[in-house]
N, C-alpha and C positions, 0 to 999 in steps of 0.2 A: 290358674293359667289363663293368659290373655289369648282369646281366639281372634285371629285375623281373618276377616272375610274378604272375598273378592269384591272389587268396587261395584260390579254389576249387581251382585246379590244384595250388597249393602244399599245400593240405590233403590232397588226394588222394594226392599224392606222399608226404607224411609218413605218411599212413595205411598206404600200401603198404609203406613201409619198416618201420613199426611191426609190421605183421602178419608180414612176412618175418623180422624180428628175433625175434618171439615164437615163430615156427615152429622157429627154429634154436637160440636162446639163452635163451629165457625160463626163469629159474630157478623152482623150485617155490615158493619163498617169495613171489616176485613174483606168480606166478599166483594164489596163494592170496589175497594182498592184493587183487589186481584182482577176483577172484571176489566177495569180501566187499563191497568198495567198490562195484563195479558193480551187485551185487544190491541193496544199500541204495539206490543212486541210482535204479534202475529202480522199486523199490517206492515211493520218495518220489513218483513220478509216477503209478504204477498205482493207488495207494490213492485217488487222486482219482476213479478209475473204479470204486472199490469192490472191488478185487482186488489180488493181489500174487503174487510168485513165491517158491518155496522153493529150487529148484535151477536155476541160470541156464542150465546146458547141457541140461537136460531140459524145462523149462517153455516154452522158446521153439521147441521142435522142430516143433510143429504150426503155428506161424506166427500163431496167433490172438492170444496176448498180445503178441507182437511188433508186430502191426498195431495193437493197442489202445494200446500204448506210444507208437507214432509218432503216432496220432491225438491223444493227450493232450498230448504235448510240442509238436506242431506246430499244434494247434487246427484241423486240416483232417480231412476225411473221406476215408478210403481206399476202394478198390474193395471190393465185398462179398466177404467171405471164404468159402471153401469149408468146409462143416461135416462133410464126410466124414472117416472115420478112416484112409483108405487113404494110402499113401505119396505117391501122385500129388496128392492133395488138399493134403497138408502142403507139398509142394514148391511147389504153386501159390500157397499163402498166403505162404510165405517169399519167393517171387519177387515177389509184389505189394509186400511190404515193402521188398525190395531195390530194386525199380523206383522206389518213392517216394523212397527215399534218393538214388538216382541223379538223380531229377528235381530235387533240391535242389542240384545242382551238385557232388555228391560221387561220385568215381569209385572203385568198389569193386574193388580188385585182389586176385585169388586168393581171393575170398570167393564161394562158390557156395551156392545153396539146398540142394543135396544134403548139403554138409558140415554146415550148420546142422541139417538134419533128422536126420542121423546122430549129432548130439550132439558134434561136434568142439569141445572146450572152447576151444582156442586160436582157431579161426575165429569162435566165438561171442563170445569176449571181444574179438577184433579188431573185429567188427561193432559191439558195444556201444560200444567206445572211439570208433569212427568217428561213431556217433550222438551221443555226448557232445561230441565236438569240434564237430560241425556245429550242434547245437541248444543246447548249454550254454556253449560257449567261443568259437566263431567269431564270434558276434554281439557279443562284448564289445569295446567301443571306448573307449579312453582317450587323449585328446590325439593323435589321428591314428594310433595304434597299435591293433592288433586281435588277436584270438585269444590265443594264449599270451603274446605280448609285452604286449598290452593288459592281460591279467589280472595279469601280473607287475608292470607299472607301477602298476596300481590298488593292489595289495598294498603296494608300496613307498611310494606316496604316503600311504596310510592309516596305515601303521605308522611313518612317518618320525619323528614326535615321541617315540617310545617308546625308552627306553634298553634296551640289550641285545638289540634286535631289528634284524636286518640281513637283509632278504629279498633274496637274489640268485638263487634258483632254486626249484624245486618238489620238493626232496628234503631235503638236510641243513639248509637254512635253517629248516625247520619242526620239526626234531627235538626241540628243547627245549620246545615247546608255547607259547612266549611269542608267537609270531606269531599263532596262533589267538586267544589271549586278547586281544592288542592289537586285532585286527579287531573282536572283540565289544565291547571297552571303547570303541573309537573311536565306534561307532554307538549302543551301549546301555551307557553307563558305570555305570548303576545295577546291572547284572547281575553285574559282576566287580570285586572290590577289587584293582586291578592292582598297587597299591603293596606288597601283601603277598606277591606271587609271587616265587619265587627261581629263578634260572637253573639252579641245580644240582639242582632237583627236577622233572625233565621229566615224570615220571608224573603227579604232582599237577597240573601245568599242563595236560597234555593231557586228562586225565580231567575237569578242571574245565571246559575249553572244550567238550569233546564233550557233557558232561551239560547245560550251560547251553544249547548250541545245540539239543539235542534237546527240552529242556523248554520253552524260551522262544522259540526262533526257528523251530520246526517244521522243523529240519534233522535228518534221521535220522542216527544214529551209523554212519558208513561205515567207520571205522578203529578199531583197537584200540591203546590207548596202548602196551601191551607190545610189539606188533609193530613200532611205530615206533621205540621206544627200543632194542629188541633187534636192530635192523637197522642195519648200517653206513651204508647209503644207502637210505632209504625209497623206495618205488616212486613215481616221478614222476607216472604217470597217476592213481594213486589219490589223491595229494595234490591234483593239478589238479582232479580230479572233485569232491573234497570242498570245495576252496576256491571252485570255481565256484558251489557251492550257497550259500556265504556271499555271494558277489557278487550272485547273483540275489535272495537274501533281503534284502539291503540296497539293492537297486536302487531301491526306492521312496524310500528316504532320499536316494539319489543324485539322483533326479529332483527331489526337493524342494530339494536343495542347488543343483542347476542352475537351477531356477526362481528360487530366492532370489538366486543370482548374477546372473541376467538382470535381475531387478528392481533389484538394487543398481546394476548397470551403467546401467540406464535412469535411476534416480534420481541417480546420480553425474553423468550427462550433463546432466540437468535442473538439478542444483545448480550445476554449473560454468557452465552458460549463464545461470542467474539471477545468479550472482556477476559474470559478465561484464557483464550488463545493469546491475547495481547500480554496478559500477565505471565503466561508460560514463556513467550518469546523474550520478554524483558528479563525475567528471572534467569532463564537459560543464558542470555547474553551476559548478564552481570556475573553469573557464576563462572562462565567460561573465561570472561575477562579477568576475574580474580585468579583463576587457575593459571592463566597465561602470565600474569604478573608475578605470581608466587613461585612458579617452577624455576625461573632463572635465579631467584634468591636462594632456593634450596640447592641449586646446582653450582653455586659459587664455592669453590674450594680453596680460596686464598688463605693461607695459614697466618697465624699471629705469632708474635715473638714471646708474648708473656701469657702466663696462666690467667691473669686478670682479664685480658682481652678475650681469650677463648671462653672463660666463664661467662663473660657478657654475651658472647654469641650463643652459648648454651642457654642462658636465661632468656634471650630473645626467642630462641627456638621453643622454649617452654611456654613463653607468653603466646607464641603462635599456636601451640597445641592447646593451651588452656583458654585463650581469649578469642583468637581470630578464627581458628578452624571450626570450633563447635557451632557457631551460627551458620557457617557455610554447610556443615553436615546437615543441619536442620533445614536449610534452604534446599539442599539437594533432595532430602526426603520429601519436603513439601512440594518440590517440583514434580517428583514422580507421582505423588498423591493427586496433585492438580491435573496431571496428564491423564491418569487413570479415571479420575472423576469426569473430566471433559469427554473422554472417549465414551464413558458410560452414558452421559447425558446425550451425546450425539446419537448413540445407538438407540436409546430409548425414544428419542424424538425423530427417528428415521432420517437422520442427517448423515452425510458421508463422514468417515473417520477423519480426524484432524491429522494433517501431515506438517510437522514443524519445518521451519526453514532449513536449508542445507547446512549440515554441521551442528544442528541443534536438537537432533533426536535424543531420546533418553539414552540410547546406546552410545551416542557421541559424548554425552555428558559422562557416562560411566567410563568410557575409554579415557577421557581427559582426567577424570578423577583417579583412575588407575595409574596414569602417568604421574599425577601429583603424589599419590601414595608411594610410588617407586622412588621418586626423587626425595621424598621426605625420609624414607627408610635409608637411602644412601647418605643423605646429609647427616642423619643422626649417627650412623656408623662412623662417618668421617669425623664428626665432632668428638665422639668418644675416643676414637683412636688418637686424634690430635691432643686431646686433654691428657690421655695416658702418656703420649710422647712428651708433652710439656711437663707433666708430673715427674717423669723419669729424668728429664733435663734439669728441672729445679732441684730434684733430689740429688743428682750427681753434682750440680753446681754447689749446692749447700755442703755436700760431703767434701768436695774439693776445698772449699773455703775453710771448713773446720779442720781438715787434716793439714792444710797449708798453714793455718794459724798456729796449730799445735806444734808443727815442725819449726816454724819461724820462732815461736816462743822458746822452744828447746835449744835452737842454735844460737839464740841471742847471747853474745859474750863468749861463745865457744872458741871462736877464732883468736880473740885476745888471750884467752886462757892458754891455748895451745902454743902461743908465741912467747910465753913468759920464760925467763931465764933463771927461775928460782932455784933450780937444781944445782946451779953452779956454786952457790955458797951454802948449800944445805949440808946438814950433818948426815951421818949414815942412816939414822932413823928417819930423818926427813926425806932422804932419797928413796928409802924403801917405801915410805908412805906415798911419795909422789909416783913411784913406779906402780904400786898397786892401784892407786887412784887412776892412773893412766890406763891400766888394764880394765878397770871398771868402766872407764869412759869408752874404751874400745868396745866393750860388751854392749854398752848403751848405744854406741854408734851403730853396731851391727844390728841391734834390735830395731833401730830406726830405719834400717835399709828397706824393710818391707813397706814402711809408710811412704818413703820416697818413691818406691816403685809403684805403689798404689796411686800416689798423686800423679805420676806420669801416665799411668793407665787411664785414670779418670779423665785427664786432660785429652788423651787420645780419643776416648769414647765421646766426649763432648764435641770434639771436632768432627767425628764421624756422623753424629746426630745433628750436625748443623746448628750448634748452639749460637744464639745471636751475639753473645759476648765472648766468643772464642778468642779474639786478639788479646784481651786482658788476661784471660786464663793462660794462654800460651806464654805471654811475657812473664807472668808470675811463676809458672812452671819452669821456664828456662833459668830464671834467677835462682830458684831453689836447687836445680840440678848443678848449676855452676858453683854455688856455695858448697854443695855436698862434695863435689870433686876437690874443692880447696880444703875442706875439712879433712878429707882422706889424706891429702898430701901433708898437711900440718901434723896430723896424728902420727903418721909414719916417721916424720922428722923428729918429733918429740920422743917417740919410743927409742929411736936409735941413740938419743942423748941420754935417756934414763937407763938404758941397759949397761952403760959404762959403770954405773954405781949400783948395779943390781944386787950385789951381795949385802948391801948395807941394811942392817936391821931386818934381815930376812925372817928370822925366827918370829920376831914380834909381828911382823906383817902377816906371816902365815897363821899365827894364832888369832890375830884380829879377824882374818878372813874366815877361819874356821868358826869362830864365835858368831860372826854375822850370818853364816850359812845355816847354822843350827838354831840360832836365837829367833830368826824370822819365822820359820814354820812353827816353832814351839809357841811363839807369841800368838801367831794366828790360831793355833789349836786352843790356847787358853781363852782367847777372846770368843771363839766359837762355843767353847764349853760354857762360859759365863752366859752367853746369849741363850743357849739351849736350856740351862738350868733356871733362868729367869723367865723363860717363855711361858705365857699363859696358855693353858690347854683347855679345850672344850670337848667333852665326850658325852655320848648319849647311851652307851651300853657298857656292860661290865667287861666285854671282850676288848673294847677300845682302851679302857684303863689298865687292863692286864697287859696289853701290848706296850703301853707307855712304861709300866713298871719293869717289864722285861728289858726294854731298851735302856732304862736307867741303871739296872743292875749290871748290864753289859758295860755301860760307861764307867761305873765304879771299879769294874775289874781291870780297866786300863790305867787307873791312877798310879799303881806302883811303878809301872814302866815309865809313865810320864814323870814321876818324881826322880827316877834314875836319869832321865834325859835332862831334867832341870839341874841336877847336881853335876852332870857332865859339862853342861854349858857354863855353869858357875866355876867349874874346875878350870875351864879354858881361860876364863877371865883371871882367875887366881894365878895361873901359870904366867900370864902376861905381866901381872904385878910383880911376880917373883923375878922374872927376867929383868924388868926395869930396875928393881932394887939391886939385883946382882951386878948388872953391867953399867948402872948409873946412866941409863939412856935418858936423853932429853925428850921427854914426852910432853910436848907443848900443847897437844890437842887430844881429843877423844878418838874413839874407834872411827876410822874414816868410812867403814863399810855399813855401819848401822847406827841408829839412834837409840836402839833398845839397850837400856842399862840393866845391870843385875838387880838394882833396886826395883825397877819396874817388874822384872820377872818374878821376884819374890813377893811383891805386893799382889800381883794378879793371881799367883799360885795360892796365896793365903785366902784371897777372895773366893777362889774356886772351892777350897776346902770348907769354907763357911756355907757356901750355897748348897752343897751336897745334902746335909741333914735337913735343910729347909725343904728341899725337893722331896726327900723321903716322906716328911710329914704331910706335905700337900697331896702326894700320891696316895698315902694311906687314907686320908680323909675323903678323897674323891672315890676311892675303892669302896669305902663304907657306904657313901651316898648312892653309888650305883647298885650295890647289893640291895639297899632298901627299895630303890626304883624297880629292880627286877622282881622283888617280892610283890610290889604293887601291881606290876604287869600281870604276873601269874594269877594273883588274886582276882583281878578284874576279868582276865581271860577265862578263868575257870567258870565264873558266874555267867559271863556273856555267852559262852559256848553251850550253856544249859538253857538260858532264857531265850536266846534267839531261835533255836529249833523248836522250843516249846510254843512260842508265838506263832511260828509258821505252821506247826501241827494243828494248833487250835483254829487257825484261819481255814485250813483245809477241812477240818471236821465241821466247822460252821457251814462251809459251802456244801458239804454232803448232806447236812441236816436240812438245809433250805431246799434241797432238790428231792431227797428221798421222802417217801410217805410211810410213816409209822404211826398208826392210831389216828385219833381225831385231832382237829386243829387245836382244841384245848390241851390235849396231851402234848402236842408239839410245842405249844406255848409254855406249858409248865416245864417241859424238858429244857427249852431255851432259857427260861428264867433261872433254873437251877444251874445251867451251864454258865450264864452270866454271873451268878453269884460266885461260882468257883473261880471265874476269871478275875473278878474284883478282889477276891481273897488272895490272889497272887501278887497284888500291888506292893506289899512290903518288900518282896524280893527286888522289885524294880527300884524302890526307894533305896534299898541297900546298895544296889549297883550304882545309883546316882551318887551315893556318898563316896564309893570307891573311885568313881570317875572324877569327883571333885578333888580328891587327894592326888590323883594322877595329874590333873591340870595344875594344881598348886606346885607339884614337883617338876613342872615343865617337861613332862614326858609326852613325846609327839608320836611315837609309833609303838606297836605292840605285836611282836611276832607270835604271841601265844593265842591270838584270836583274829578272825576276819571281821568281827562285829565291832562297830563303833557305838558310842552312846547315842549318837544321832539315829543310827539304824534301829536300835532298840526302842527309842522314843517313838519314831515314826511307826514301827510295827505295832507297838502297844496301842497307840492312838487309833490305828486302822482296825485293830482287833476289837477295841471298845465300840468304834463306830459300826463295824460290821455286825456285831452281835445285837447292838441296839436297832440297827436298820432291819435285821432279820426278824427280831421280835415285833417291830412295828408292822412289817409286811404280814406276819401271821395274824396280828390284831386286826389289820385292815381286811384280811380275808375273812375273819370271823364276823366283822361288821357287815361286809358284803353278803356273806352267807345268810346272816340273820335278817338283814334288811330286805334281801331279795327272795328269801325262802328257799335257798338252795340246800339240798340234802348233802350229807357227808359223802354219800356215794358219788354224787355229781362233782363235788369238790375233788374227790380222789380221781375221778375220770378226767377232769380238767387238768389236774396235775400230771397224770400219766401221759395225756396227749401232749402237754407242754414239754415234759421231759423227753418224750420220744423225738419230738421235732426240734428240740434244742440240741442240734447235732454237735455244736462246738462246745457244749457244756459250759456256757458262760452265764447262764441264768437269763438269757435273752434270745429271742428268735429274730433272724433277719427277715426281710420281706418275703423271700422265696420260701423259707421254712414256714412262715405264718400262712402263706397261700396254700402250701401243701397240707398244713394242719386243718385249715378250714375245709378243703376239698375232702379230706379223710373223714370229716364230721358231717358230710352231706351237703355242704354249701355248693350251689351252682351259680356262679357269678361271672360277669364280664369285667373288663378293665375298669369301667366307670364305677361299678358297685364295689370292686376291691379298693379303688382309690378312696371311695367314701368311707369304707371301713377303716382303712389306714389312717385317714384324717381323725378318726375317733380314737384309735388305740395309740397313735403316734402323733399327737397334736403339735409337737415341737419339730417334727420332720427329721428325726435322728436316724431313721432307717432301721430301728429295732423295736421289738415289742416285749415289754417286761411281763412277768407273770401277773403282777397286780392289774396291769392294763388288760391282759388277756382275760382275767377273772371278771373285771368290770364289764367287758364286752359280752362275755358269755352269760353273765347274770342278766344283762339287759335283754339278751336274745331269748333266755329260757324262763325268766321269772315273770310272775303275774303282777304287773304294776298298776297302780291307780292312775286314772286320767282325769283331766279337768271335767269332762262330761260326766264321769261317774260321781265325782264329788258334787257337781251341780245337781245331779239327780237325787243324791242323798239329802242335800239341803232342801230340795223341793218336797221330799217326803216329810221332813221335819216341819216345813211351813204349811202343810196341809194342802199341797198342790197349788199354792199361790206363787206369783212371780216375785214375791218379796217375803221377808221373814222379819218378825218383830223382836225387840230386845227381850221381851218376856219369854217368847218361845225359845230363844237361844239359851237363856239362863235355866229354863225348865228342862231342856233336852240334853245339854252338854255339861261336862264338869265345869266348875266355876272358873278355873284359870283359862281353859280353852274358850269358854263363852266370852269372858272379858277380852281375850285376844281377838276374837272375831268382831266384837262390838267396836273395839278401838280401831279396826282397820277397814270395816265395811263402810262403803259410801252410802249416803241416804238414797232411798229408792225414789225416783222422780216420775214414775209412770202415772198414767191417768187414774189407775185404781189404787194409788198410794194412800196410806193412812198414817196418822202421826206415829213416829217411831219406827216406820218401815225402813228396812235396810236391803241393799242390793246384793244378794248373795251370788248372782251370776257373774258379775265383773270380778268379785272377790275370788270365785273359784278359778276363773281364767288367770288371774294374777298369780295364784298359788303356783301355777306351772309355767310362769315366765312369759305368758302370752300377752300380758299387759302390765302396767305398773300398779303396784298396790296403792 
């Protein structure tokens, strides 16, 4: 642990060491340098009181000038001095000075008033150095460092820009004189032409700095250039004393620099805040202007006539949402962040809060943004409604065009047909045919009445919805209506003409009509039957194929009635043929009511009869395949329903074994290994189930109602079972290793397991932090948060928040077991070495087994102590490395 001492105690300690060092080891040259430097330093202050000293060891003996010096450098009044010439008066004055020094927190070690009065030069110099440290150096503070370190840091910072100057100490770093010149040039560049100085001319550099300092900076010459250059290591105290005079001489400039820095810092904060204000105002103005320009666009409800135009508006709106608005959302967010940041900075710097321009407050931005959102919502609803309206219009217009085109195609030529006079020269049969054809036309005409009404209704709706092309729609609708009225009139006129010959060929006509009415549905039935019989079926269960078979049997049951209907239809056709032959009717054409011929009916009927047995065969084959699939399902389900619960039961049993305590760890390990063997012996059943699963996949069976287990479930459960038993065995093996390595008894292991199981309240095989804390408390641990955090870092290095049993055992073994240490191993080696600090190769080979002796010889470093002998090895560093305290 690093002990941090107060500066006053540290200064007293350093002073005592300094004085002790000077008593025993101060060379004459150092003392001479100190005498000269300290004399000059004292005179630089005493001359402020109009006096000075000539001989430092003599002039302070009566204590008067010593007290005066302390009053000058401290600015305080000391006790009234004694003016007598006797020794007791002198001692009294010196004691007053020493008491004043002590009152400033400086402990004077081995410095007494008698020694100063007796003119002891070393004690006098020690006292003066203590005064210099306390009043000239201790108060120096640079970036949280003080005294010597602060003065050194100040010198380094001031001379950093100068080449060939590297201040690292208060002796050889100043020997070339460039350090003194750099200090002067840094603060008074007009006094020294630094560029002309040379590192290889230290006398010139030193004399230049000393002369300039004395002449222009009122710093007395405390050192001789020749003494510094001629000494391998200049006296540190003399250099520190002299350099401290430079520090105090330039302290005014330092204060000005500090003041300037403070002003710059304040101004920088103000400038930054003003910039943030300007940025906020600009960003707010830009955002409000964008909102002002965008809202009218969103409020524009001018409709478009075409879907394409409205789709373009919708696409523009989407571009606005996708491209234009997101950056503005970010700007709005950044605006609020900038505002909050600015207010925080103003508050922290004791500035008044920022008040944006009128209308640019954050609330104003939010209100404007709310208006934008409202306009955006309304615009989107209007766009969708308009698109739905135009979709409806386009749909109606397209529907109108389709129906109109169909109607116009149907009416094409109908007027010319109705105006024919063919009935005037027609035979009876022709008249009958024309009459029936006319009746069929009237039926067709009536059927088209709905279409005409729909066309008119659609046209009316297009007008009501303000369709842009309504004039053309109205014109076309009017033309259709006029034509329809004309067709009605022509139809009525032709019927009146045909009714006059209505009796002609009535029987044939009736038979033709009857044939057509019955042949059409029968033909449709046969086409549907052929389609159903040839339809490809895909089934996955036996119930589905049974349903198809039942439907097919029902269809076959209808075939006799269908055959009777076929014979009846053919009978009608035969009756017509009989009438034609009997009455020699001129049959110039075919049946006017249908194009279905008896030949077509017989051909389709024969095709149906051929398809029925084919369908029977296909259904039988599929039924057999589904039966096989069902057997596969049951076979797989029966095995899976046994294996799945077996795996789950084994997992639960392993969990209980890992928690419960029965016998020794070796007994548990043997039990687990026998358990593992029984599990592995179960593998053939898994393989058999895999084979059944492969058959199911090859048969393309995708579901199985006989089990909830899939092969994937069984595989995952089997792998987890093997992993769990292997992990449990490994945990017990680790517990055995821990027990044997740490010397833990079986009773302790049982106690650890009992404690762990008791506090594993969730029975997961792990304790959470609170359970672990309760466990430790129950075992007698008294710890705070820091100690508990340390223990948790040991048992839970990955910070998962849980403690496993193995981690618990490792921790408890470290807490309870007697382990070797590096010191114990080192002491053992020392015994083998005969109490020497090293051990030889022969001793290692004599005392240790061969393999362990060679192991040590290969890794021990040679011993390098003063008492080393050939072949000596360092067993101390080797012992430390064994425990990770250093590298082997």
